[in-house]
C-alpha positions in Angstrom: -8.1 -41.4 -35.0 -8.8 -38.7 -32.3 -12.1 -40.0 -31.2 -13.2 -42.3 -28.3 -13.2 -46.0 -29.3 -17.0 -46.2 -29.1 -17.2 -43.6 -31.7 -14.8 -45.4 -34.1 -11.5 -43.7 -33.0 -8.3 -44.9 -31.3 -9.1 -43.0 -28.0 -6.4 -40.4 -28.6 -6.9 -36.7 -27.8 -6.3 -34.1 -30.4 -3.5 -31.8 -29.2 -5.5 -28.5 -30.3 -8.5 -29.8 -28.3 -6.2 -30.4 -25.2 -4.6 -27.1 -25.5 -8.1 -25.4 -25.7 -9.2 -27.3 -22.6 -6.2 -26.1 -20.7 -6.6 -22.5 -21.7 -10.3 -22.8 -20.6 -9.1 -24.2 -17.2 -6.8 -21.1 -16.9 -9.7 -18.9 -17.7 -11.9 -20.7 -15.2 -9.4 -20.3 -12.5 -9.1 -16.6 -13.5 -12.9 -15.9 -13.3 -13.7 -17.6 -10.1 -10.2 -17.4 -8.3 -9.1 -15.2 -5.5 -5.5 -15.9 -5.5 -2.6 -13.4 -6.1 -1.9 -14.2 -9.6 -5.7 -14.2 -10.5 -5.9 -10.8 -9.0 -3.0 -9.6 -11.0 -4.4 -10.7 -14.3 -7.8 -9.3 -13.5 -6.3 -5.8 -12.6 -4.0 -5.8 -15.7 -6.3 -7.2 -18.4 -10.0 -6.9 -17.0 -10.3 -4.1 -14.7 -14.0 -3.2 -13.9 -15.4 -4.5 -17.2 -17.8 -7.7 -17.2 -16.2 -10.8 -18.6 -18.5 -10.9 -21.6 -17.0 -7.6 -22.7 -13.4 -8.7 -22.8 -11.6 -7.8 -26.0 -9.7 -10.9 -27.3 -7.6 -9.1 -29.9 -5.4 -7.0 -27.5 -2.6 -7.4 -25.2 0.1 -10.3 -25.3 -0.5 -13.4 -27.3 -1.0 -15.6 -24.2 -3.7 -13.3 -23.0 -5.3 -13.5 -26.5 -5.6 -17.4 -26.2 -7.2 -17.1 -22.7 -9.5 -14.3 -23.7 -10.7 -16.3 -26.7 -11.9 -19.2 -24.5 -13.5 -17.1 -21.7 -16.6 -16.9 -23.7 -16.8 -20.7 -23.9 -16.4 -21.0 -20.3 -19.1 -18.7 -19.6 -21.5 -20.4 -21.9 -21.1 -23.8 -20.0 -21.2 -22.3 -16.5 -23.7 -20.4 -14.4 -23.4 -18.1 -11.4 -25.2 -19.2 -8.2 -26.7 -16.1 -7.1 -25.9 -15.2 -3.6 -25.8 -11.9 -2.0 -26.3 -10.2 -5.5 -22.8 -9.0 -6.3 -23.0 -9.9 -9.9 -23.5 -7.9 -13.0 -27.2 -7.5 -13.8 -26.8 -7.4 -17.6 -23.8 -9.4 -18.4 -23.3 -12.2 -15.8 -25.2 -15.5 -16.4 -27.3 -15.8 -13.2 -30.4 -17.0 -14.9 -30.8 -20.5 -16.2 -31.4 -19.5 -19.9 -28.4 -17.0 -20.2 -27.4 -13.3 -19.5 -30.0 -10.6 -19.9 -28.0 -8.8 -22.5 -28.4 -11.7 -24.9 -32.3 -11.2 -24.9 -32.9 -7.6 -23.9 -31.3 -4.1 -24.7 -29.1 -2.8 -22.0 -30.9 0.2 -20.2 -29.3 2.5 -17.8 -26.0 1.7 -16.2 -24.5 -1.3 -18.0 -22.3 -2.1 -14.9 -25.5 -2.3 -12.8 -25.2 -4.9 -9.9 -28.0 -7.4 -9.0 -28.2 -6.0 -5.5 -28.8 -2.5 -6.5 -32.4 -3.7 -7.7 -33.1 -4.6 -3.9 -34.9 -2.5 -1.3 -34.5 -3.2 2.3 -36.8 -6.5 2.5 -37.8 -7.1 -1.1 -37.0 -6.3 -4.7 -37.7 -2.9 -6.2 -40.4 -4.0 -8.8 -40.8 -0.5 -10.2 -37.2 -0.3 -11.1 -37.0 -3.7 -12.5 -40.0 -3.0 -14.7 -38.3 0.2 -16.0 -35.2 -2.1 -17.0 -36.8 -5.1 -18.3 -40.4 -4.2 -18.9 -43.6 -5.9 -17.8 -43.3 -8.9 -20.0 -40.2 -10.2 -18.4 -40.2 -8.9 -14.8 -41.9 -12.0 -13.5 -39.3 -14.3 -15.0 -36.7 -12.0 -13.4 -38.3 -12.2 -10.0 -38.5 -16.0 -10.1 -34.7 -16.0 -10.7 -34.0 -13.4 -8.0 -36.1 -15.4 -5.4 -33.2 -17.8 -4.8 -30.8 -14.9 -3.8 -29.1 -15.8 -0.3 -26.3 -14.5 1.6 -22.7 -15.1 0.7 -20.5 -14.6 -2.3 -21.7 -15.8 -5.7 -20.5 -19.2 -6.8 -19.6 -20.2 -10.3 -20.8 -23.6 -11.2 -19.8 -25.8 -14.3 -23.1 -27.2 -15.6 -21.6 -30.0 -17.5 -21.0 -31.9 -14.3 -23.4 -32.8 -11.6 -21.2 -31.6 -8.8 -20.6 -28.3 -10.5 -16.8 -28.7 -10.4 -14.7 -27.8 -13.2 -12.5 -30.7 -14.8 -10.4 -30.8 -17.9 -12.0 -34.0 -18.8 -15.6 -32.5 -19.1 -14.2 -29.6 -21.0 -12.5 -31.8 -23.4 -15.7 -33.8 -23.7 -17.6 -30.5 -24.5 -15.2 -29.0 -27.2 -14.3 -32.2 -29.1 -15.6 -33.4 -32.4 -18.2 -36.1 -32.0 -18.6 -39.2 -34.2 -21.4 -41.7 -34.6 -21.5 -44.5 -31.9 -20.5 -48.0 -33.1 -22.7 -50.6 -31.7 -20.0 -53.5 -31.8 -17.0 -51.5 -30.1 -17.1 -53.4 -26.8 -16.4 -56.6 -28.7 -14.1 -55.1 -31.3 -12.0 -53.7 -28.5 -12.2 -56.7 -26.2 -9.5 -56.8 -23.5 -8.6 -60.3 -24.1 -7.3 -59.6 -27.8 -3.9 -58.3 -28.3 -3.0 -54.7 -29.6 -2.0 -55.9 -33.1 -5.5 -57.8 -33.5 -7.3 -54.6 -32.2 -5.6 -52.3 -34.6 -6.0 -54.7 -37.4 -9.8 -54.8 -36.7 -10.0 -50.9 -36.3 -8.3 -50.6 -39.9 -10.7 -53.1 -41.4 -13.7 -51.2 -39.8 -12.6 -48.1 -41.5 -11.6 -49.7 -44.9 -7.9 -48.9 -44.3 -6.4 -52.2 -44.8 -4.0 -52.2 -47.7 -5.9 -55.0 -49.7 -5.6 -55.2 -53.5 -8.5 -53.0 -54.5 -7.1 -50.1 -52.4 -3.6 -50.6 -53.8 -5.0 -50.5 -57.3 -6.7 -47.4 -56.7 -3.5 -45.6 -56.0 -1.7 -47.3 -59.0 0.3 -50.0 -57.3 0.4 -53.3 -59.5 -1.1 -56.2 -57.6 -1.0 -59.9 -58.4 -3.5 -62.1 -56.5 -6.5 -61.2 -54.2 -7.5 -61.6 -50.7 -10.6 -63.6 -50.2 -12.3 -61.5 -47.5 -12.5 -60.8 -43.8 -13.5 -63.2 -41.1 -14.5 -62.1 -37.5 -11.7 -60.8 -35.3 -9.1 -63.6 -34.7 -9.5 -65.5 -37.9 -9.4 -62.2 -39.9 -6.2 -61.0 -38.3 -4.4 -64.4 -38.6 -5.1 -64.8 -42.4 -4.1 -61.2 -42.8 -0.8 -62.1 -41.2 -0.4 -65.1 -43.3 -0.9 -63.0 -46.4 1.6 -60.4 -45.5 4.2 -63.0 -44.6 3.8 -64.5 -48.1 3.7 -61.3 -50.1 6.4 -59.4 -48.2 9.0 -62.2 -47.1 8.2 -64.7 -49.8 7.6 -67.4 -47.1 4.5 -69.5 -47.3 3.1 -70.8 -44.0 1.7 -74.3 -44.0 -2.1 -74.6 -43.3 -1.4 -76.8 -40.3 0.9 -74.0 -38.8 -1.8 -71.4 -39.4 -4.5 -73.6 -38.0 -2.4 -74.5 -34.8 -1.5 -70.7 -34.2 -5.3 -69.9 -34.4 -6.0 -72.9 -31.7 -3.2 -71.5 -29.6 -4.6 -67.9 -29.7 -8.2 -69.1 -28.7 -6.7 -71.3 -25.9 -4.8 -68.2 -24.6 -8.1 -66.3 -24.6 -10.0 -69.1 -22.9 -7.4 -69.0 -19.9 -8.4 -65.4 -19.3 -12.1 -65.6 -20.0 -12.9 -66.0 -16.3 -11.6 -62.3 -15.8 -14.3 -60.9 -18.0 -17.0 -59.2 -15.9 -19.4 -58.2 -18.7 -19.9 -59.7 -22.2 -21.6 -57.8 -25.2 -25.0 -59.5 -25.8 -26.0 -58.4 -29.2 -24.3 -61.2 -31.2 -26.1 -60.6 -34.4 -25.4 -56.9 -34.5 -21.9 -57.7 -33.9 -21.7 -60.1 -36.9 -23.5 -57.6 -39.1 -21.0 -54.9 -38.0 -17.9 -57.0 -38.8 -19.4 -57.7 -42.4 -19.7 -53.8 -42.8 -23.5 -53.9 -43.0 -25.4 -50.7 -42.2 -26.8 -50.6 -38.9 -29.6 -48.4 -37.4 -28.5 -47.4 -34.0 -30.8 -48.4 -31.1 -32.4 -45.6 -29.3 -33.2 -46.1 -25.6 -36.4 -44.1 -24.7 -36.1 -41.7 -21.9 -37.0 -43.1 -18.5 -40.0 -41.6 -16.7 -39.8 -41.3 -12.9 -42.4 -41.1 -10.1 -42.2 -40.3 -6.4 -44.0 -42.1 -3.8 -43.9 -42.4 0.0 -45.6 -43.5 3.0 -46.2 -42.0 6.6 -46.8 -44.6 9.4 -47.1 -44.2 13.2 -45.1 -46.2 15.7 -47.3 -49.2 15.4 -46.9 -49.4 11.6 -50.5 -48.1 10.8 -51.0 -46.0 7.8 -51.2 -42.2 8.2 -50.6 -41.0 4.8 -49.6 -42.5 1.4 -48.7 -40.5 -1.7 -47.6 -40.9 -5.2 -47.2 -38.6 -8.2 -45.3 -38.4 -11.6 -42.2 -36.4 -12.2 -41.5 -37.0 -15.8 -37.9 -37.2 -16.9 -35.3 -36.8 -14.3 -32.6 -38.6 -12.2 -32.8 -40.9 -9.1 -31.3 -38.3 -6.8 -33.8 -35.5 -7.8 -36.7 -37.9 -7.1 -35.4 -38.9 -3.7 -35.2 -35.3 -2.6 -38.6 -34.3 -4.1 -40.2 -37.3 -2.4 -38.6 -36.4 0.9 -39.7 -32.8 0.6 -43.1 -33.8 -0.2 -43.2 -36.3 2.8 -41.9 -33.8 5.3 -44.4 -31.2 4.3 -47.2 -34.0 4.9 -45.7 -34.5 8.3 -45.9 -30.8 9.0 -49.5 -30.7 8.0 -50.3 -33.8 10.2 -48.2 -32.1 13.2 -45.8 -34.8 13.5 -42.6 -33.6 15.4 -40.8 -36.9 15.8 -39.8 -38.5 12.3 -37.7 -41.6 11.4 -36.8 -41.3 7.6 -35.9 -44.5 5.9 -34.2 -44.2 2.5 -33.3 -47.0 0.0 -30.6 -44.5 -1.5 -27.1 -44.6 0.1 -26.4 -41.4 -1.9 -28.9 -39.2 -0.1 -28.1 -40.9 3.3 -24.4 -40.1 2.8 -25.4 -36.5 2.0 -27.3 -36.3 5.2 -24.4 -37.5 7.3 -22.0 -35.0 5.6 -24.8 -32.4 5.8 -23.9 -31.4 2.2 -25.5 -32.2 -1.3 -23.1 -33.3 -4.0 -25.1 -32.0 -7.0 -25.2 -28.4 -7.4 -28.5 -28.0 -9.3 -30.1 -29.9 -6.4 -29.1 -27.5 -3.6 -32.3 -25.6 -3.4 -34.4 -28.9 -2.8 -31.7 -29.9 -0.4 -31.8 -26.7 1.7 -35.4 -26.7 1.8 -35.4 -30.4 3.2 -32.7 -29.3 5.7 -34.9 -26.5 6.9 -37.8 -29.0 7.5 -35.7 -31.6 9.1 -34.0 -29.1 11.6 -37.6 -28.0 12.5 -38.4 -31.6 13.7 -36.7 -34.3 15.9 -35.7 -36.8 13.2 -33.1 -39.6 12.2 -32.3 -40.7 8.8 -31.1 -44.2 7.9 -30.8 -46.5 5.1 -33.1 -49.5 4.3 -32.6 -52.0 1.6 -35.1 -52.0 -1.1 -36.7 -55.3 0.0 -37.6 -53.7 3.1 -39.3 -50.8 1.3 -41.8 -52.5 -0.8 -44.7 -50.3 -0.1 -42.7 -47.0 -1.1 -41.4 -48.8 -4.2 -44.7 -49.7 -5.4 -45.8 -46.0 -4.8 -42.9 -44.6 -6.8 -43.7 -47.1 -9.6 -47.4 -46.1 -9.5 -46.3 -42.5 -9.8 -44.0 -43.2 -12.8 -47.0 -44.5 -14.7 -48.6 -41.0 -14.5 -50.9 -41.7 -11.4 -51.6 -39.3 -8.6 -52.6 -40.8 -5.4 -53.1 -39.5 -1.8 -54.8 -41.8 0.9 -55.2 -41.7 4.6 -57.2 -44.8 5.0 -55.7 -48.3 4.5 -59.1 -49.6 3.2 -59.1 -47.2 0.3 -55.6 -48.0 -1.1 -55.1 -50.5 -3.9 -55.3 -54.1 -2.9 -51.8 -54.9 -3.5 -50.4 -52.0 -1.7 -52.7 -52.9 1.2 -51.1 -56.3 1.3 -47.6 -54.8 1.4 -48.4 -52.3 4.1 -49.8 -55.1 6.3 -46.9 -57.3 5.7 -44.5 -54.7 6.8 -46.5 -54.1 10.0 -46.5 -57.7 10.8 -42.7 -57.9 10.1 -43.2 -60.6 7.4 -41.0 -60.7 4.3 -42.7 -59.2 1.2 -43.1 -61.3 -1.8 -42.0 -60.2 -5.2 -45.0 -60.2 -7.7 -44.1 -60.4 -11.3 
């Protein structure tokens, strides 16, 4: 029951899971909080010890419950390294976990990251004495992002890095297998009693004769079987009335009630925004046939862009593959590559056109909304601030040449061209259409 509806449950949340999620929220506020009560708990129960070394078997009962969940919070979060005021051995400032989980602790266990720094660079000899020659390069790659300001704790289960009870619950809950026909079985046009009956039928929980005989209840008569949704529930209602109340409903009455239910559903069918398309799978699911879940292959991305002068002439076109990722990451990497190309061409006045409203909104707010893209974002911002530039949104229909280059890169192709006569024929036509101001044609 305590599973989401798409995994065969009723959408209820287990109280133990919710209590654990709330304790983790308290632990999160305690670790990264600077309020008076957070400072009180730190001084009383933590002291100068790293969070990974907290003893969860001491002090009050409430503190024991909080301390047991601190390790879960640390596993699903990461410190964004700033000025280096983090524990070198026990804080998770690397992507693949704290150092003490992979290496032996050498020297001072409370060593801070900033203690490994010289005036302008990192003390490589000191780092070698701590982690050895085999790991020092990995450590230096993680330390290169060290910047000014206090360290920030980010929740890696959310793109924006913010902690939420919902994401915590989704992390710790028990998971079930996905049911392919759940959007149809839990359709909003059906009443709750129909939905519950279908859920019972899916889990073989209806009190039919075979189940009752199994537990020793004497039964006379049988139930023919199950029909999809509405028919199944109405026949089940007819059976229960006859057995429990001793009242037989006429066939015409049953049929007219089914017609009435269908008519009520048809009146609200215009409110449905999305219909489930896999009808054959739904029918198989209703008859309890085993189904093989469909797997969607991971989508491959590519980045592409085009640099033109104020007359629309081609200066530089590029495309390259990026593998599996997200749209926002592709947009930022394409922007970064294009700005570097502008710097190489010594272009100081740039008009940037995006077909991503998300990135344009980030630019207007001067803030990136996804924590793990902050490094790309700050590098882009540094390049943009060194130029005279403007950023605006353009619809996809007005960005056909760049769209073609991105698709070309997603197929695994690398391309860099400076002369329009050397680019592929279709791309050449799209560039010329843009230059002439003629609408592009969609080729399928």
